[in-house]
ZADO-1210 file (C-alpha; in nm, 4 decimals, padded with zeros to 6 digits):
<atoms>
<atom x="-00.0008" y="00.0083" z="00.0001" code="MET" pos="1"/>
<atom x="00.1491" y="00.3334" z="-00.0996" code="SER" pos="2"/>
<atom x="00.0772" y="00.6538" z="00.0800" code="LYS" pos="3"/>
<atom x="00.0633" y="00.9499" z="-00.1410" code="THR" pos="4"/>
<atom x="00.0218" y="01.3028" z="-00.0132" code="LYS" pos="5"/>
<atom x="-00.2819" y="01.4732" z="-00.1095" code="ARG" pos="6"/>
<atom x="-00.2282" y="01.8312" z="-00.2539" code="LYS" pos="7"/>
<atom x="-00.4021" y="02.1005" z="-00.0364" code="LYS" pos="8"/>
<atom x="-00.6644" y="02.2744" z="-00.2373" code="GLN" pos="9"/>
<atom x="-00.6510" y="02.6516" z="-00.2270" code="LEU" pos="10"/>
<atom x="-00.9885" y="02.8270" z="-00.1951" code="PRO" pos="11"/>
<atom x="-01.0881" y="02.9999" z="-00.5163" code="GLN" pos="12"/>
<atom x="-01.2889" y="03.3293" z="-00.5469" code="ARG" pos="13"/>
<atom x="-01.4024" y="03.5319" z="-00.8250" code="THR" pos="14"/>
<atom x="-01.3106" y="03.9059" z="-00.8781" code="CYS" pos="15"/>
<atom x="-01.6529" y="04.0926" z="-00.9147" code="ILE" pos="16"/>
<atom x="-01.4899" y="04.3542" z="-01.1417" code="GLY" pos="17"/>
<atom x="-01.3254" y="04.1132" z="-01.4154" code="CYS" pos="18"/>
<atom x="-01.4918" y="03.7735" z="-01.3335" code="ARG" pos="19"/>
<atom x="-01.1436" y="03.6179" z="-01.3149" code="GLU" pos="20"/>
<atom x="-01.1202" y="03.3212" z="-01.0735" code="VAL" pos="21"/>
<atom x="-00.8205" y="03.3313" z="-00.8540" code="LEU" pos="22"/>
<atom x="-00.6816" y="03.1834" z="-00.5242" code="PRO" pos="23"/>
<atom x="-00.8564" y="03.3794" z="-00.2243" code="LYS" pos="24"/>
<atom x="-00.5412" y="03.5282" z="-00.0854" code="ARG" pos="25"/>
<atom x="-00.4666" y="03.7176" z="-00.4161" code="LEU" pos="26"/>
<atom x="-00.7913" y="03.9120" z="-00.4006" code="LEU" pos="27"/>
<atom x="-00.9067" y="04.1909" z="-00.1556" code="ILE" pos="28"/>
<atom x="-01.2296" y="04.1141" z="00.0330" code="ARG" pos="29"/>
<atom x="-01.4961" y="04.3825" z="00.0914" code="ILE" pos="30"/>
<atom x="-01.7462" y="04.2862" z="00.3733" code="VAL" pos="31"/>
<atom x="-02.1008" y="04.3996" z="00.4572" code="ARG" pos="32"/>
<atom x="-02.1142" y="04.4226" z="00.8355" code="THR" pos="33"/>
<atom x="-02.4140" y="04.5906" z="01.0574" code="PRO" pos="34"/>
<atom x="-02.1963" y="04.9081" z="01.0743" code="ASP" pos="35"/>
<atom x="-02.1687" y="04.9418" z="00.6700" code="GLY" pos="36"/>
<atom x="-01.9157" y="04.8351" z="00.4120" code="ILE" pos="37"/>
<atom x="-01.5578" y="04.7712" z="00.5124" code="ASP" pos="38"/>
<atom x="-01.2336" y="04.6458" z="00.3484" code="ILE" pos="39"/>
<atom x="-01.1281" y="04.3258" z="00.5184" code="ASP" pos="40"/>
<atom x="-00.7503" y="04.2650" z="00.4549" code="PRO" pos="41"/>
<atom x="-00.7507" y="03.9489" z="00.6839" code="THR" pos="42"/>
<atom x="-01.0451" y="03.7958" z="00.5208" code="GLY" pos="43"/>
<atom x="-01.1836" y="03.7006" z="00.8573" code="LYS" pos="44"/>
<atom x="-01.4311" y="03.9621" z="00.9416" code="ILE" pos="45"/>
<atom x="-01.7889" y="03.8221" z="00.9815" code="ALA" pos="46"/>
<atom x="-02.0444" y="03.9268" z="00.7199" code="GLY" pos="47"/>
<atom x="-02.1223" y="03.8837" z="00.3567" code="ARG" pos="48"/>
<atom x="-01.8268" y="03.9357" z="00.1448" code="GLY" pos="49"/>
<atom x="-01.7137" y="04.0047" z="-00.2197" code="ALA" pos="50"/>
<atom x="-01.3783" y="04.0017" z="-00.3746" code="TYR" pos="51"/>
<atom x="-01.1796" y="04.2326" z="-00.6097" code="LEU" pos="52"/>
<atom x="-00.8379" y="04.2316" z="-00.7623" code="HIS" pos="53"/>
<atom x="-00.6013" y="04.5082" z="-00.6375" code="ASN" pos="54"/>
<atom x="-00.6248" y="04.6766" z="-00.9849" code="LYS" pos="55"/>
<atom x="-00.7709" y="05.0130" z="-01.0384" code="HIS" pos="56"/>
<atom x="-00.9959" y="04.8964" z="-01.3342" code="SER" pos="57"/>
<atom x="-01.1562" y="04.6179" z="-01.1359" code="CYS" pos="58"/>
<atom x="-01.2648" y="04.8573" z="-00.8474" code="TRP" pos="59"/>
<atom x="-01.4030" y="05.1062" z="-01.0998" code="VAL" pos="60"/>
<atom x="-01.6080" y="04.8354" z="-01.2443" code="GLN" pos="61"/>
<atom x="-01.7149" y="04.7033" z="-00.9051" code="GLY" pos="62"/>
<atom x="-01.8255" y="05.0574" z="-00.8016" code="LEU" pos="63"/>
<atom x="-02.0455" y="05.0826" z="-01.1086" code="LYS" pos="64"/>
<atom x="-02.2833" y="04.8354" z="-00.9302" code="GLY" pos="65"/>
<atom x="-02.1023" y="04.4961" z="-00.8904" code="SER" pos="66"/>
<atom x="-02.0275" y="04.5728" z="-00.5229" code="ILE" pos="67"/>
<atom x="-02.3681" y="04.6599" z="-00.4177" code="ALA" pos="68"/>
<atom x="-02.5264" y="04.3702" z="-00.6015" code="HIS" pos="69"/>
<atom x="-02.2689" y="04.1048" z="-00.4565" code="ALA" pos="70"/>
<atom x="-02.3128" y="04.2330" z="-00.1063" code="LEU" pos="71"/>
<atom x="-02.6969" y="04.2392" z="-00.1512" code="ARG" pos="72"/>
<atom x="-02.7180" y="04.6099" z="-00.0325" code="THR" pos="73"/>
<atom x="-02.7036" y="04.9683" z="-00.1449" code="ASP" pos="74"/>
<atom x="-02.3914" y="05.1584" z="-00.0879" code="LEU" pos="75"/>
<atom x="-02.4253" y="05.4679" z="00.1389" code="SER" pos="76"/>
<atom x="-02.2388" y="05.7892" z="00.0502" code="ASP" pos="77"/>
<atom x="-01.9992" y="05.7079" z="00.3260" code="GLN" pos="78"/>
<atom x="-01.9427" y="05.3582" z="00.2030" code="ASP" pos="79"/>
<atom x="-01.8793" y="05.4744" z="-00.1601" code="ARG" pos="80"/>
<atom x="-01.6357" y="05.7381" z="-00.0320" code="THR" pos="81"/>
<atom x="-01.4357" y="05.4827" z="00.1740" code="LYS" pos="82"/>
<atom x="-01.4265" y="05.2498" z="-00.1228" code="LEU" pos="83"/>
<atom x="-01.3156" y="05.5271" z="-00.3770" code="VAL" pos="84"/>
<atom x="-01.0428" y="05.6472" z="-00.1400" code="GLU" pos="85"/>
<atom x="-00.9188" y="05.2943" z="-00.1328" code="TYR" pos="86"/>
<atom x="-00.9425" y="05.2485" z="-00.5010" code="LYS" pos="87"/>
<atom x="-00.7381" y="05.5699" z="-00.5446" code="ASP" pos="88"/>
<atom x="-00.4379" y="05.4137" z="-00.3722" code="THR" pos="89"/>
<atom x="-00.4305" y="05.1261" z="-00.6150" code="LEU" pos="90"/>
<atom x="-00.2008" y="05.1160" z="-00.9186" code="PRO" pos="91"/>
<atom x="-00.3414" y="05.2553" z="-01.2437" code="MET" pos="92"/>
<atom x="-00.1474" y="05.0097" z="-01.4568" code="ASP" pos="93"/>
<atom x="-00.3100" y="04.6744" z="-01.5052" code="ASP" pos="94"/>
<atom x="00.0049" y="04.4914" z="-01.6166" code="ARG" pos="95"/>
</atoms>
């Protein structure tokens, strides 16, 4: 009887901006909490989550409505401002 090590599967998630499937750790999680929308760098905050690349273009696409749809909520002005400020810190070049 031979023992073979099973390869550990990495959780996969879909970027809601470009619809590309990648390992969970390569994407940024946005979470809906009772206090509003928050960016979750640890990926462990309780609440409904959605994932985006760290690309400016994916965030632009997400802010057009994908984020609100994925989180099943309407973005308040405060939430939208927080997300836009984070988007502005991301690199413009998609390469």
